[in-house]
N, C-alpha and C positions, 0 to 999 in steps of 0.2 A: 504492500500499499503506500502510496506517495504523499508526502506532506502535502497540504494545500493551505496556502495564506489567503484569508478573507480580509480585505479591508473593509471593515464596516463602516467606515466614514465615507466611503465611496458607493455605498449601497443607496438606492431610493428609498426614501421615507413616504410611507402612505398615510394620509389623514384617515383616522376612523373614528365611530363615535365613542371609542375609547382611548383616545391619545392618537399619536403616530406611531407606525411600526414599520420595521423591517426585517425581512428573514434572514437570519445569518447561518442556520443549519437547515439545508433542504436538499434533496437528490441533486439538483442542478448545481448548487455552489459547493458542496462537500461530498456527493454521493451517498448521502445518508440514506437509510430504507427506513421508513416508518418513524423516523424521528424529526421533529420539527423543533427549532431554536429561533426564537424571535426576541428581538430588543424592542422595548416601548417605552415612549416618553409621555410622561403626564404633565400637563401643566397644573399649577395651584387648585386643588379642589376637583381634579379630574378623576375619574375610576376606571378601573379595569377589573371585569368579573371573569374568574377562571371557572367555567362552568363544570359541573360534573360529566364525566364521560368513562368510558372503559380503559382509560389511559392512566398512566402515573404523570403527574406533573411537578415542576421545582419552579419555584418563583424566587428569584434572588434580587435584592434591591440595591443595585450597583451605586445609586448617587440619591443624595436627596433624603427627604422625611416622608412619612405616610403613616397610614394605619392601616392593618390588616384585620378584616372581619372573618373570624371562623366561629362557624356555628352561633352566630347573633352576638357573639363577643368581640369587642374592639381591642386591638393591642397598637400601642403606638411604636413605630420602629423607625431606624435610622439606616444609613448606608452600612450594608454588610449583612442585613437580617435576611433571613430567608425562610420559605416554607415548603414543606413538601405536601402534594395531595395524593392520596392513593386513589384507586378508581372508585367513582362515585362521590368523592368528596369536592367541596367547592371554597372558593375564597374570594374576597372583593378587596381590592387595594384601592385605597384612596390617598391621593397627594396631599399633603399637608396644605392648609389655606395659604401658608406663608413660602411654601417651598415646591420647586417642580420635583420629579422623580423619574429615574431611568431602571428600568427594570429588566431583566434576562427571565424568558419564560420558555421552559424545555419541556417537550410534551414526548415520552416515551411510550410505546404499547406494553401491555401485559406481554411477558413471555410464557407460553407454555410449559408446563413442567413436565 
């Protein structure tokens, strides 16, 4: 397998109802199969909802401040915080009113045993 350099600063950002996003791990960029990695930028007060699915998810706060809502409870978080979501689990991340947030969202399928 060859190393792949991905200059994430050169990838196009797409405006979505949940902030701006760009895929950084996908079949076209890195040859990944069934794995999706996305960078997300939230402006102050913007929200990103990681919906329940049959996949595993990791959300890592790369920069800024936010709150993560898990099972109807909010947790204040700063740069370096992360949350793992198993299949059928959900979370909502809201950028703090005074801060933007940059997230890395990794989605991986279940591997049959």
